[in-house]
C-alpha positions in Angstrom: 35.9 115.1 104.0 33.5 115.2 101.0 33.0 117.9 98.1 29.8 119.2 97.1 30.9 120.7 93.8 33.9 118.4 92.8 33.9 119.8 89.3 35.0 123.1 90.8 38.4 121.6 91.2 38.9 122.3 87.6 39.8 125.9 88.8 43.3 124.4 90.0 44.4 124.6 86.2 44.9 128.2 86.8 48.0 127.3 88.8 50.0 125.4 85.9 48.6 128.4 83.7 50.1 131.1 85.6 53.4 129.2 86.1 53.4 128.8 82.0 52.8 132.4 81.7 55.7 133.4 84.2 58.0 130.9 82.2 57.2 132.8 78.9 57.5 136.2 80.3 60.6 135.0 81.8 62.0 133.9 78.4 60.9 137.1 76.4 62.7 139.3 79.3 66.0 137.5 78.6 65.9 138.0 74.8 65.2 141.6 75.2 68.2 142.0 77.8 70.5 145.2 77.4 74.1 144.7 77.7 75.6 147.3 80.2 79.0 148.1 81.1 78.7 147.9 84.9 76.8 145.6 87.0 77.1 147.9 89.9 75.0 150.4 88.2 72.2 147.8 88.1 72.7 146.8 91.7 72.4 150.5 92.7 69.3 151.0 90.8 67.1 147.8 91.2 66.2 147.0 94.7 68.2 143.8 95.6 66.6 140.5 96.7 67.9 137.2 97.1 66.6 134.2 94.9 64.4 132.7 98.0 63.1 136.2 98.6 61.8 136.4 95.2 60.2 133.0 95.0 58.6 133.0 98.6 56.0 135.6 97.5 55.1 133.7 94.3 54.7 130.3 95.9 52.7 131.9 98.7 50.4 133.4 96.1 50.0 130.0 94.1 49.5 128.2 97.4 46.6 130.7 98.2 45.2 130.0 94.7 45.3 126.3 95.1 43.4 126.5 98.4 40.9 128.9 97.0 40.2 126.3 94.3 39.6 123.6 97.1 37.2 126.2 98.8 35.1 126.6 95.6 34.5 122.7 95.4 32.5 123.5 98.9 34.3 120.8 101.0 32.3 119.2 103.8 33.6 117.6 107.0 31.7 114.9 109.0 32.0 116.2 113.0 30.1 115.1 115.9 27.7 117.9 116.8 25.2 118.1 119.8 21.6 117.6 118.9 19.0 119.8 120.3 15.9 117.5 119.5 17.3 114.3 121.1 14.8 111.6 121.9 15.8 108.6 123.9 13.7 105.4 123.8 14.7 103.5 127.2 13.8 99.5 126.6 14.1 97.8 129.7 14.0 94.2 130.0 11.2 92.9 132.6 11.6 88.9 132.0 11.4 86.8 135.1 15.4 86.6 135.3 15.1 90.1 136.4 14.4 88.7 139.9 17.9 87.0 140.2 19.3 88.3 143.3 22.9 88.0 142.1 22.7 91.9 142.4 21.0 92.9 145.6 18.4 93.2 146.3 17.5 91.9 142.7 18.3 92.9 139.2 14.9 94.6 138.5 15.3 96.8 141.6 18.7 98.1 140.7 17.8 98.6 137.0 14.6 100.5 137.7 16.5 102.7 140.0 19.2 103.4 137.7 16.7 104.2 134.9 14.9 106.6 137.5 18.3 108.3 138.0 19.3 108.6 134.4 15.8 110.3 133.7 16.2 112.7 136.4 19.8 113.8 135.2 18.8 114.6 131.5 18.3 118.3 130.5 14.6 119.6 130.4 14.6 119.7 126.6 15.5 115.8 126.1 12.5 113.6 125.2 12.5 110.2 126.8 10.2 107.2 125.9 9.9 103.8 127.9 9.2 100.4 126.6 9.2 97.4 128.5 9.6 94.1 127.3 9.2 90.4 128.3 7.6 88.0 126.0 6.1 91.0 124.4 7.3 94.6 124.0 5.0 97.3 124.9 5.3 101.2 124.9 4.5 102.6 128.2 5.3 106.3 127.8 5.7 108.0 124.4 8.9 110.3 124.0 8.2 113.2 126.3 9.8 115.6 128.4 7.6 115.1 131.3 9.8 113.2 133.9 7.1 112.7 136.4 4.9 110.3 133.9 8.1 108.4 133.2 9.1 108.2 136.8 5.3 106.8 137.6 5.7 104.2 134.4 9.0 102.8 135.9 7.2 102.3 139.3 4.8 100.0 137.5 7.2 97.6 136.0 6.5 93.8 136.6 8.1 90.7 135.4 6.8 88.2 132.8 7.9 85.3 131.0 9.9 85.5 127.7 12.3 87.8 126.5 11.6 89.6 123.1 14.6 91.9 122.5 14.1 92.1 118.9 10.6 93.1 119.3 11.5 95.9 121.8 13.8 97.5 119.2 10.7 97.6 116.7 8.4 99.0 119.1 11.1 101.7 119.9 11.4 102.3 116.2 7.6 102.9 115.8 7.6 105.3 118.8 10.3 107.4 117.2 8.2 107.2 113.9 5.4 108.9 115.5 7.3 112.2 116.3 10.1 112.1 113.9 8.8 112.0 110.2 12.2 111.2 108.9 11.8 107.7 110.5 9.5 105.3 108.7 7.7 102.8 110.7 8.7 99.1 110.8 5.8 98.1 108.5 7.0 100.2 105.7 9.2 99.1 102.9 12.3 101.1 102.5 13.4 99.1 99.5 17.4 99.0 99.2 18.1 101.7 101.9 21.7 101.5 102.6 22.1 100.8 106.7 23.7 102.9 108.9 25.9 105.2 106.9 28.2 107.2 108.9 27.1 111.2 108.9 23.2 110.3 108.5 22.3 109.3 112.0 18.9 110.4 113.3 19.1 112.3 116.6 16.7 109.7 118.1 18.5 106.7 120.1 17.3 103.5 121.4 18.8 102.1 124.7 18.1 98.4 125.3 18.8 97.2 128.7 18.6 93.5 129.2 20.1 90.5 131.2 19.4 87.6 128.9 18.9 86.5 125.3 16.2 86.5 123.0 13.6 83.8 123.3 10.9 84.8 121.1 9.7 86.9 118.2 11.8 88.6 115.9 15.6 88.2 116.1 17.5 91.1 117.7 19.8 91.3 114.5 16.7 91.6 112.1 15.4 94.2 114.2 18.7 96.0 114.2 18.9 96.1 110.3 15.5 97.6 110.6 16.9 100.4 112.9 20.2 100.8 110.6 18.2 101.2 107.6 16.2 104.2 109.1 19.6 105.6 110.8 18.5 105.0 114.4 21.5 103.8 116.5 20.6 101.3 119.2 22.8 101.2 122.5 22.9 97.8 124.2 23.5 97.1 127.9 24.0 93.5 129.1 23.2 93.5 132.8 24.0 91.0 135.3 26.5 88.3 136.4 27.2 84.8 135.7 26.8 83.5 139.0 23.7 81.7 140.0 21.3 82.9 142.7 17.8 82.6 143.9 14.9 84.5 142.3 13.3 86.9 144.4 10.7 89.5 143.6 8.3 91.5 145.6 4.5 91.1 145.0 4.4 94.4 143.1 7.2 93.3 140.8 5.7 90.1 139.3 2.7 89.9 137.0 0.1 86.9 136.8 2.4 85.9 134.0 5.5 84.9 135.5 7.2 82.1 134.0 6.7 80.0 137.1 3.1 80.4 137.3 0.7 83.0 138.6 2.5 84.9 141.6 5.1 82.3 141.5 7.8 84.9 142.7 5.5 86.9 144.8 5.6 88.0 148.3 9.2 88.0 148.5 9.7 84.3 147.9 12.5 82.7 146.3 12.8 80.5 143.4 15.9 78.3 142.3 19.3 79.2 141.0 18.2 79.6 137.4 20.1 82.7 135.5 19.5 83.3 131.7 22.8 83.9 130.1 23.4 87.1 128.2 23.8 86.7 124.7 26.7 89.4 124.3 27.5 88.4 120.7 24.0 89.3 119.6 24.0 92.6 121.7 27.4 93.5 120.2 26.1 93.0 116.7 23.0 94.9 117.3 25.3 97.8 118.5 27.8 97.4 115.7 25.2 97.2 113.0 23.3 100.5 113.9 26.3 102.4 115.1 25.7 102.3 118.8 27.9 100.8 121.4 27.7 97.7 123.7 28.2 98.0 127.5 28.3 95.4 130.2 27.3 95.9 133.8 27.6 93.5 136.5 26.7 95.5 139.4 24.8 98.6 140.5 27.5 101.0 140.3 28.6 99.7 136.7 25.1 100.3 135.6 25.0 103.7 136.9 28.2 104.7 135.1 27.1 103.3 131.8 24.0 105.4 132.0 25.8 108.5 133.2 28.1 108.0 130.3 25.6 107.5 127.5 24.4 111.2 127.3 28.0 112.2 126.0 27.3 109.6 123.2 23.8 110.0 122.4 23.7 113.7 122.7 26.0 113.8 119.7 25.5 112.9 116.1 27.4 113.0 113.1 26.6 115.7 110.7 28.2 117.0 107.4 29.2 120.7 108.0 30.5 123.0 105.3 34.1 124.2 105.9 34.3 126.6 102.7 34.8 129.5 104.7 37.8 128.3 106.4 39.3 127.4 103.0 38.5 130.8 101.9 40.4 132.4 104.9 43.3 130.3 104.4 43.8 131.3 101.0 43.2 135.1 101.5 46.0 134.8 104.4 48.2 133.0 101.8 47.6 135.5 99.1 47.8 138.7 101.4 51.1 137.4 102.9 52.6 136.7 99.7 51.8 140.5 98.2 52.9 142.0 101.4 56.5 140.1 101.3 56.7 141.1 97.9 56.1 144.8 98.3 58.0 144.8 101.5 61.1 143.1 100.0 60.7 145.4 96.8 60.8 148.8 98.3 63.6 151.4 97.3 66.9 151.3 99.2 68.3 153.9 101.2 71.6 155.7 100.2 73.2 153.8 103.1 72.3 150.4 101.8 73.3 151.5 98.1 76.6 152.6 99.5 76.9 149.1 101.3 76.5 147.5 98.1 78.8 149.4 95.9 81.5 148.8 98.5 80.9 145.0 98.3 
């Protein structure tokens, strides 16, 4: 919790001041006390209250003043709130290793099908962009609510050589900057910007799905620092197993730049058992640096589960909300309760009550 007007806490000085005034008035009252012959007469004339009944209203009143003073400082709480202008940049790895058949029929087929389901399940107001990366990264679809254009673009994904995870993150940042004026493009020098402070995240989010490690271009952790400086979270997904399997892609899943040469994986032909290992440390560091999360998926069901869970995290962002009104309400409740109890316990007693007091 933070305070917008911390200097307003000086109002707390009224509490010890009131206590001092009460102490001084009690001393004056004792000095001017009158000697009477019968204590019973005083008990009959003055409403009787036990010591705790005299103190409770006072402490409630003072407690209300303390809470009210806290409210004057305009306290703010950092809470997770839903964003109504969320955009998601989905960056999908299309390197040659996505032809691996360790996940049937191959990684690319399963990944694209999971991405299609993810897009279909999003609310109509959510903007989604699509980035594909292998040795280079390219923006296929700028953030849009047009699901048909996104689904059509996914159907055109083809594998190629290399894995440029860092460049995919930078490309996604630039795509976000095109529609969010609060996010600077990657070529803009931000100086000494504070990376990724809780409570300042942008509603835009990057999701990187990859089955390997960075082989070319900018280092992923360097790109993550750029995202963190712009308050953009990056969620990373490591997809695939560690079991070597043949590389088999259909003709329409392979570009002329596959790492085995033109069309080397076309027509359903299989390659060897080469599998690129996932750099989980780098993916974890990227997520930690930007305030996102790293997920591991080793089969189709796990990948679907990860993508299904993402909206609950992506759709929330940290925001500072002023809670002054709750302090004022609590203070009013304490003060009014104290006043009510004081008046209730101070009301005149009935003759029967006085008689019982005299009998004692």
